[in-house]
Backbone as JSON Lines, residues from 0, in Angstrom:
{"i":0,"aa":"M","n":[-10.69,8.04,-11.45],"ca":[-9.99,7.23,-12.14],"c":[-9.44,6.35,-11.34]}
{"i":1,"aa":"L","n":[-8.57,6.92,-10.45],"ca":[-7.45,6.26,-9.87],"c":[-8.28,5.1,-8.4]}
{"i":2,"aa":"H","n":[-9.48,5.68,-8.44],"ca":[-10.09,4.9,-7.33],"c":[-10.63,4.05,-8.53]}
{"i":3,"aa":"V","n":[-11.3,3.71,-9.48],"ca":[-12.08,2.57,-9.77],"c":[-10.59,1.99,-10.47]}
{"i":4,"aa":"R","n":[-9.38,2.17,-10.89],"ca":[-8.7,1.12,-11.38],"c":[-7.9,0.76,-9.77]}
{"i":5,"aa":"G","n":[-7.58,0.89,-8.87],"ca":[-7.74,0.66,-7.47],"c":[-8.22,-0.11,-6.94]}
{"i":6,"aa":"E","n":[-9.63,-0.26,-7.14],"ca":[-10.51,-0.83,-6.24],"c":[-10.33,-2.54,-6.04]}
{"i":7,"aa":"R","n":[-9.97,-2.96,-7.3],"ca":[-9.6,-4.59,-7.2],"c":[-8.3,-4.77,-6.14]}
{"i":8,"aa":"Y","n":[-7.46,-3.62,-6.03],"ca":[-6.61,-4.23,-5.21],"c":[-6.81,-3.26,-3.62]}
{"i":9,"aa":"L","n":[-7.62,-2.78,-3.54],"ca":[-8.43,-2.56,-1.95],"c":[-8.87,-3.57,-1.63]}
{"i":10,"aa":"R","n":[-9.65,-4.54,-2.36],"ca":[-10.29,-5.83,-2.23],"c":[-9.23,-6.66,-1.95]}
{"i":11,"aa":"L","n":[-8.39,-6.43,-2.73],"ca":[-7.31,-7.48,-2.36],"c":[-6.64,-7.39,-0.97]}
{"i":12,"aa":"K","n":[-6.35,-6.1,-0.49],"ca":[-5.46,-5.85,0.61],"c":[-6.74,-6.43,1.63]}
{"i":13,"aa":"F","n":[-8.0,-6.05,1.68],"ca":[-8.76,-6.29,2.79],"c":[-8.44,-7.72,2.99]}
{"i":14,"aa":"G","n":[-8.49,-8.69,2.28],"ca":[-7.97,-10.03,2.01],"c":[-6.85,-10.44,2.82]}
{"i":15,"aa":"L","n":[-6.03,-9.53,3.3],"ca":[-4.35,-9.86,3.98],"c":[-4.74,-9.04,5.24]}
{"i":16,"aa":"P","n":[-5.43,-9.11,6.26],"ca":[-5.39,-8.24,7.52],"c":[-3.96,-8.01,7.94]}
{"i":17,"aa":"A","n":[-3.12,-8.72,8.17],"ca":[-1.73,-8.3,8.62],"c":[-1.15,-7.03,7.93]}
{"i":18,"aa":"Y","n":[-1.16,-7.28,6.67],"ca":[-0.78,-6.13,6.06],"c":[-1.69,-5.07,6.0]}
{"i":19,"aa":"K","n":[-3.08,-5.22,6.02],"ca":[-3.79,-3.95,6.41],"c":[-3.35,-3.32,7.59]}
{"i":20,"aa":"R","n":[-3.33,-3.82,8.63],"ca":[-2.55,-2.9,9.86],"c":[-1.51,-2.03,9.66]}
{"i":21,"aa":"A","n":[-0.55,-2.89,8.73],"ca":[0.79,-2.05,8.62],"c":[0.39,-0.87,7.59]}
{"i":22,"aa":"S","n":[-0.05,-1.45,6.41],"ca":[-0.84,-0.33,5.6],"c":[-1.33,1.13,6.28]}
{"i":23,"aa":"N","n":[-2.33,0.87,7.3],"ca":[-2.69,1.94,8.34],"c":[-1.75,2.48,8.59]}
{"i":24,"aa":"R","n":[-0.89,1.93,9.57],"ca":[0.65,2.54,10.33],"c":[1.39,3.69,9.24]}
{"i":25,"aa":"E","n":[1.14,2.99,7.87],"ca":[2.06,3.61,7.09],"c":[1.46,5.11,6.41]}
{"i":26,"aa":"H","n":[0.18,4.8,6.59],"ca":[-1.1,6.1,5.97],"c":[-0.7,6.76,7.04]}
{"i":27,"aa":"A","n":[-0.81,6.68,8.25],"ca":[-1.01,7.69,9.67],"c":[0.33,8.34,9.6]}
{"i":28,"aa":"V","n":[1.48,7.57,9.28],"ca":[2.71,8.38,9.66],"c":[2.66,9.31,8.29]}
{"i":29,"aa":"L","n":[2.22,8.81,6.89],"ca":[2.36,9.74,5.99],"c":[1.84,10.95,6.11]}
{"i":30,"aa":"L","n":[0.18,10.76,6.91],"ca":[-0.71,12.0,6.82],"c":[0.04,12.96,8.08]}
{"i":31,"aa":"K","n":[0.53,12.53,9.01],"ca":[1.64,13.46,9.8],"c":[2.62,14.08,9.3]}
{"i":32,"aa":"A","n":[3.27,13.42,8.27],"ca":[4.11,14.46,7.44],"c":[3.64,15.39,6.82]}
{"i":33,"aa":"V","n":[2.37,15.1,6.04],"ca":[1.95,16.21,5.12],"c":[1.25,17.46,5.76]}
{"i":34,"aa":"R","n":[0.85,16.99,7.24],"ca":[0.0,18.3,7.73],"c":[1.24,19.07,8.58]}
{"i":35,"aa":"Q","n":[2.3,18.15,8.66],"ca":[3.68,18.99,9.03],"c":[4.14,19.5,8.01]}
{"i":36,"aa":"G","n":[3.76,19.69,6.84],"ca":[4.51,20.39,5.7],"c":[5.71,19.41,5.4]}
{"i":37,"aa":"D","n":[6.23,18.15,5.65],"ca":[7.28,17.65,5.71],"c":[7.25,16.93,4.05]}
{"i":38,"aa":"V","n":[7.43,17.8,3.06],"ca":[7.01,17.35,1.65],"c":[8.03,16.52,1.78]}
{"i":39,"aa":"D","n":[9.6,16.69,2.11],"ca":[10.59,15.4,1.66],"c":[10.12,14.05,2.47]}
{"i":40,"aa":"T","n":[9.88,14.07,3.47],"ca":[9.62,12.64,4.33],"c":[7.98,12.18,3.67]}
{"i":41,"aa":"A","n":[7.29,12.98,3.06],"ca":[5.92,12.9,2.78],"c":[5.93,11.77,1.42]}
{"i":42,"aa":"Q","n":[7.04,12.4,0.71],"ca":[7.24,11.9,-0.55],"c":[7.87,10.85,-0.53]}
{"i":43,"aa":"S","n":[9.09,10.63,0.36],"ca":[9.65,9.56,0.62],"c":[8.74,8.33,1.11]}
{"i":44,"aa":"L","n":[8.16,8.44,2.07],"ca":[6.79,7.66,2.43],"c":[6.16,6.95,1.34]}
{"i":45,"aa":"V","n":[5.81,7.83,0.51],"ca":[4.62,7.44,-0.14],"c":[5.41,6.36,-1.47]}
{"i":46,"aa":"T","n":[6.41,6.9,-1.82],"ca":[7.04,6.33,-2.91],"c":[7.53,4.95,-2.19]}
{"i":47,"aa":"Q","n":[8.29,4.39,-1.07],"ca":[8.08,3.3,-0.18],"c":[6.84,2.83,-0.08]}
{"i":48,"aa":"H","n":[5.89,3.2,0.35],"ca":[4.54,2.37,0.39],"c":[4.02,1.77,-0.44]}
{"i":49,"aa":"L","n":[4.6,2.55,-1.94],"ca":[4.06,2.13,-3.41],"c":[4.31,0.88,-3.78]}
{"i":50,"aa":"L","n":[5.92,1.24,-3.66],"ca":[6.97,-0.15,-3.68],"c":[6.62,-1.42,-3.43]}
{"i":51,"aa":"D","n":[6.35,-1.29,-1.86],"ca":[6.19,-2.25,-0.83],"c":[4.46,-3.03,-1.42]}
{"i":52,"aa":"T","n":[3.64,-2.03,-1.61],"ca":[2.42,-2.53,-1.87],"c":[2.44,-3.42,-3.28]}
{"i":53,"aa":"G","n":[3.26,-2.66,-4.4],"ca":[3.26,-3.6,-5.64],"c":[4.16,-5.13,-5.14]}
{"i":54,"aa":"E","n":[5.14,-4.65,-4.58],"ca":[5.91,-6.2,-4.41],"c":[4.89,-7.28,-3.77]}
{"i":55,"aa":"L","n":[3.8,-6.59,-2.84],"ca":[2.88,-7.61,-1.87],"c":[1.87,-8.16,-3.34]}
{"i":56,"aa":"L","n":[1.56,-7.02,-4.06],"ca":[0.39,-7.66,-5.08],"c":[1.37,-8.29,-6.15]}
{"i":57,"aa":"Y","n":[2.86,-8.05,-6.59],"ca":[3.38,-9.38,-7.17],"c":[3.13,-10.63,-6.77]}
{"i":58,"aa":"R","n":[3.82,-10.68,-5.44],"ca":[4.21,-11.83,-4.6],"c":[2.68,-12.71,-4.42]}
{"i":59,"aa":"F","n":[1.87,-12.29,-3.94],"ca":[0.14,-12.42,-3.84],"c":[-0.43,-13.37,-5.44]}
{"i":60,"aa":"L","n":[-0.24,-12.51,-6.37],"ca":[-0.6,-12.94,-7.95],"c":[0.53,-14.13,-7.85]}
{"i":61,"aa":"S","n":[1.25,-13.69,-7.8],"ca":[2.42,-14.85,-8.22],"c":[2.22,-16.24,-7.78]}
{"i":62,"aa":"E","n":[1.67,-15.88,-6.66],"ca":[1.8,-17.37,-5.75],"c":[0.09,-18.04,-6.2]}
{"i":63,"aa":"S","n":[-0.71,-17.22,-6.65],"ca":[-2.15,-17.35,-6.86],"c":[-2.2,-17.99,-8.17]}
{"i":64,"aa":"A","n":[-1.24,-17.73,-9.3],"ca":[-0.87,-18.07,-10.53],"c":[-0.28,-19.44,-10.8]}
{"i":65,"aa":"N","n":[0.42,-19.86,-9.4],"ca":[1.28,-21.02,-9.48],"c":[1.1,-21.77,-8.2]}
{"i":66,"aa":"P","n":[-0.27,-21.86,-7.79],"ca":[-0.53,-22.89,-6.58],"c":[0.76,-24.23,-6.47]}
{"i":67,"aa":"D","n":[1.07,-24.53,-5.36],"ca":[1.91,-25.59,-5.68],"c":[1.14,-26.89,-4.74]}
């Protein structure tokens, strides 16, 4: 269900290549923390990643709704 709900946002991300690179780096660091069993770091990274992604989506959707 998460994949279905998140698909529209993934498409949006692919339209923002600069963010895609940053997102890929964040995912790599998160995966490293998970593989090392560093739960605290992984939790912190995923929380920050989701907050940053939400902010990016908010800005993008706000700008799209209010073009100057």
